C-alpha positions as CSV (number, residue, x, y, z in Angstrom):
1,M,-5.1,28.8,-14.0
2,S,-3.9,25.4,-13.0
3,V,-3.8,22.9,-15.9
4,Q,-3.3,19.3,-14.7
5,R,-3.7,15.8,-16.0
6,I,-7.2,14.6,-15.3
7,Q,-6.1,11.6,-13.4
8,K,-4.1,13.7,-11.1
9,I,-7.0,15.9,-10.5
10,L,-9.2,13.1,-9.6
11,S,-6.6,11.7,-7.3
12,E,-6.3,15.1,-5.5
13,R,-10.0,15.3,-5.1
14,G,-10.0,11.9,-3.3
15,I,-12.0,10.1,-6.1
16,A,-9.3,7.3,-6.6
17,S,-5.7,6.7,-6.8
18,R,-4.1,7.8,-10.1
19,R,-4.0,4.2,-11.5
20,A,-7.6,3.7,-10.6
21,A,-8.4,7.1,-12.0
22,E,-6.8,6.0,-15.3
23,R,-9.2,3.1,-15.5
24,L,-12.2,5.5,-14.8
25,I,-11.0,7.5,-17.9
26,L,-10.5,4.5,-20.0
27,S,-13.9,3.3,-19.2
28,G,-15.5,6.5,-20.4
29,R,-16.8,7.5,-17.0
30,V,-15.1,10.8,-16.8
31,A,-16.2,14.0,-18.9
32,V,-14.8,17.6,-19.2
33,D,-17.4,20.3,-20.1
34,G,-19.7,17.5,-21.2
35,V,-17.2,15.6,-23.4
36,T,-15.9,12.2,-22.6
37,A,-12.3,12.7,-21.5
38,K,-9.3,10.7,-22.8
39,L,-6.4,9.3,-21.1
40,G,-3.5,11.8,-20.9
41,Q,-5.8,14.8,-21.3
42,S,-5.2,17.9,-19.1
43,A,-7.9,20.2,-17.7
44,D,-8.3,23.2,-15.4
45,A,-10.6,22.1,-12.5
46,D,-11.0,25.7,-11.6
47,V,-12.7,26.9,-14.7
48,Q,-13.8,23.6,-16.2
49,V,-16.6,21.2,-15.3
50,I,-15.3,17.8,-14.6
51,T,-17.7,14.9,-13.9
52,V,-17.4,11.3,-12.9
53,D,-20.5,9.2,-13.6
54,G,-22.3,12.3,-14.2
55,G,-21.5,13.9,-10.8
56,T,-19.5,17.1,-10.6
57,L,-16.1,16.9,-8.5
58,A,-16.4,18.3,-5.1
59,A,-14.0,20.9,-3.8
60,V,-10.4,19.8,-2.7
61,P,-10.9,17.8,0.3
62,E,-8.9,18.1,3.6
63,K,-5.9,15.6,3.3
64,V,-6.3,12.7,5.6
65,Y,-3.7,10.1,6.4
66,I,-4.7,6.9,8.3
67,A,-2.7,4.0,9.9
68,L,-4.9,0.9,10.0
69,N,-3.9,-2.5,11.6
70,K,-5.3,-4.7,8.9
71,P,-6.6,-8.1,10.0
72,R,-6.0,-11.2,7.9
73,G,-9.0,-11.8,5.6
74,Y,-9.3,-8.2,4.4
75,I,-8.1,-7.2,0.9
76,S,-6.1,-3.9,0.3
77,S,-8.8,-2.4,-2.0
78,V,-11.6,0.0,-2.2
79,T,-14.0,-2.4,-3.6
80,D,-14.1,-6.2,-4.6
81,T,-16.1,-7.9,-7.3
82,H,-15.9,-11.3,-5.5
83,G,-17.6,-9.9,-2.1
84,R,-14.5,-10.1,-0.1
85,K,-13.9,-7.7,2.9
86,T,-11.9,-4.7,2.1
87,V,-9.7,-2.4,4.3
88,T,-11.9,0.7,3.5
89,E,-14.8,-1.1,5.3
90,L,-12.8,-0.7,8.5
91,V,-12.3,3.2,8.1
92,K,-15.7,4.0,6.9
93,D,-16.3,6.3,9.8
94,C,-13.2,8.4,9.2
95,G,-15.1,11.3,7.5
96,A,-13.2,11.1,4.2
97,R,-13.1,9.0,1.0
98,V,-9.7,7.4,1.3
99,Y,-8.0,4.4,-0.3
100,P,-5.1,2.1,0.6
101,V,-1.4,3.0,-0.3
102,G,0.1,0.0,-1.7
103,R,-0.9,-3.7,-0.8
104,L,-0.9,-6.0,2.0
105,D,-2.2,-9.5,0.8
106,L,-5.3,-11.3,1.9
107,T,-3.6,-13.8,4.4
108,S,-1.1,-11.0,5.8
109,D,-1.9,-8.5,8.6
110,G,-0.3,-5.4,10.1
111,L,0.3,-1.8,9.1
112,I,-1.3,-0.3,6.1
113,L,-1.7,3.4,5.3
114,L,-4.7,4.9,3.7
115,T,-5.1,8.5,2.3
116,N,-6.9,10.8,-0.1
117,D,-3.6,12.4,-0.9
118,G,-2.5,11.1,-4.4
119,E,0.9,12.7,-4.3
120,F,1.7,11.1,-1.0
121,A,0.4,7.7,-2.2
122,K,2.6,8.1,-5.4
123,R,5.8,9.0,-3.6
124,L,5.4,6.3,-1.0
125,T,4.8,3.5,-3.6
126,H,7.1,4.5,-6.3
127,P,10.0,1.9,-6.7
128,S,12.6,4.8,-6.8
129,S,11.6,6.0,-3.4
130,G,13.2,3.1,-1.7
131,I,10.8,3.4,1.3
132,S,11.5,0.7,3.8
133,K,8.7,-1.7,4.9
134,T,9.6,-3.8,8.0
135,Y,7.8,-7.2,8.6
136,R,7.7,-9.9,11.4
137,V,7.6,-13.3,9.6
138,K,7.1,-16.5,11.4
139,V,8.5,-19.3,9.4
140,S,9.0,-23.1,9.6
141,G,11.8,-24.9,8.0
142,D,15.5,-24.9,8.3
143,C,16.5,-21.4,9.2
144,G,20.2,-22.0,10.0
145,R,23.3,-19.9,9.1
146,E,23.3,-20.8,5.6
147,T,19.6,-19.9,5.0
148,L,20.0,-16.7,6.9
149,A,23.0,-15.6,4.7
150,R,20.7,-16.2,1.7
151,L,18.0,-14.2,3.1
152,N,20.4,-11.3,3.3
153,A,21.5,-11.4,-0.3
154,P,19.9,-10.7,-3.7
155,I,17.9,-13.7,-5.1
156,T,16.1,-14.5,-8.4
157,V,12.7,-16.4,-8.1
158,D,10.9,-17.4,-11.4
159,G,12.8,-14.8,-13.3
160,V,12.1,-12.0,-10.9
161,R,15.2,-10.4,-9.2
162,Y,14.8,-9.4,-5.7
163,S,17.3,-6.9,-3.9
164,A,18.8,-8.0,-0.6
165,P,16.5,-7.7,2.4
166,Q,17.9,-7.0,5.9
167,T,17.0,-10.0,8.0
168,R,17.5,-10.9,11.7
169,V,16.3,-13.5,14.0
170,V,13.9,-12.3,16.8
171,T,13.2,-15.6,18.5
172,R,13.4,-19.3,17.8
173,D,10.3,-21.0,19.3
174,D,11.5,-24.5,18.7
175,E,13.7,-26.4,16.1
176,D,11.2,-25.9,13.4
177,S,9.8,-22.3,14.1
178,T,11.6,-19.0,13.7
179,L,10.5,-15.5,14.1
180,L,12.3,-13.1,11.7
181,E,12.3,-9.4,11.3
182,I,12.7,-8.6,7.5
183,V,13.1,-5.2,6.1
184,L,12.4,-4.6,2.4
185,H,13.0,-1.5,0.2
186,E,11.2,-2.7,-3.0
187,G,7.9,-4.3,-2.0
188,K,7.3,-6.4,-5.2
189,N,4.2,-8.5,-5.3
190,R,4.3,-11.4,-2.7
191,E,8.0,-10.6,-2.5
192,L,8.6,-12.2,1.0
193,R,6.5,-15.3,0.4
194,N,8.3,-15.9,-2.9
195,I,11.8,-15.6,-1.3
196,C,10.9,-17.7,1.6
197,G,9.4,-20.4,-0.6
198,E,12.4,-20.4,-2.8
199,L,14.6,-21.2,0.3
200,G,12.4,-23.9,1.6
201,L,10.6,-21.9,4.3
202,K,7.0,-22.0,4.9
203,V,5.5,-18.6,6.0
204,R,3.1,-19.3,9.0
205,R,2.3,-15.6,9.7
206,L,3.4,-12.3,8.0
207,T,2.8,-9.0,9.8
208,R,4.0,-5.6,8.7
209,I,5.1,-3.4,11.6
210,A,6.5,-0.4,9.9
211,I,6.5,1.8,6.8
212,G,9.3,4.1,6.7
213,G,9.3,5.9,10.1
214,V,5.6,5.0,10.8
215,R,5.2,2.0,13.2
216,L,2.3,-0.2,14.0
217,G,2.9,0.1,17.8
218,G,0.1,-1.0,20.1
219,L,-2.6,-0.4,17.6
220,R,-5.1,-3.3,18.0
221,V,-6.1,-5.5,15.1
222,G,-8.8,-3.8,13.0
223,A,-8.3,-0.3,14.6
224,W,-7.1,2.7,12.9
225,R,-5.7,6.3,13.8
226,I,-4.8,9.5,12.2
227,L,-1.1,10.1,11.6
228,T,0.6,13.1,13.1
229,A,2.2,15.7,10.8
230,D,5.6,14.3,11.9
231,E,4.7,10.7,10.9
232,V,3.4,11.9,7.5
233,R,6.9,13.3,6.9
234,D,8.6,10.3,8.4
235,A,6.8,7.9,6.1
236,L,8.5,9.4,3.1
237,R,12.0,9.3,4.7
238,G,12.5,5.7,4.2
């Protein structure tokens, strides 16, 4: 017998992330042996019948891990009520039901991972994991020595405290354009844009090039590939 929280079971079966699975339960769309499930409830998927929207759960799927070069204009979601394009549309032929791990906002591009492995997604996104995320950020504005020093120090913006990123200059195109490489270990919502805005820098382009030990490399925009076993391990090593 293997008794688990229902949201964990749904995540392992590739139905949704744990957070999304919790929303399914709260909305009354999940049942156990014909009885509507409650948040926090546990079940044994081997002996009990668990349904979502009336459909019985499929067997545990093979775990899939995907690296996608997300184009700008796509949201990091499975569906969107406003009709915007989603990253899952770009991997619909991968042969599995996957969902994005974390977020990369609408106007940003670059590396995003998708998977049907809920435990992998949880470990990768949990704040305590400290998994590094590396970005190339093109900014305009004064990016002199003083600004760079502030970019490498903790900062508070609108009451939100951000830990010190690791920042270096890649190139300076002209007096008002600088390409930076910035490594974050928290990944709070719109962290880089908020920090740069506080320092008077305008973000002209933001591209994520690495998550932990997984790098974007030469993957073309809009294309995806399956991660190797080594990359799956490296992603969780920070």
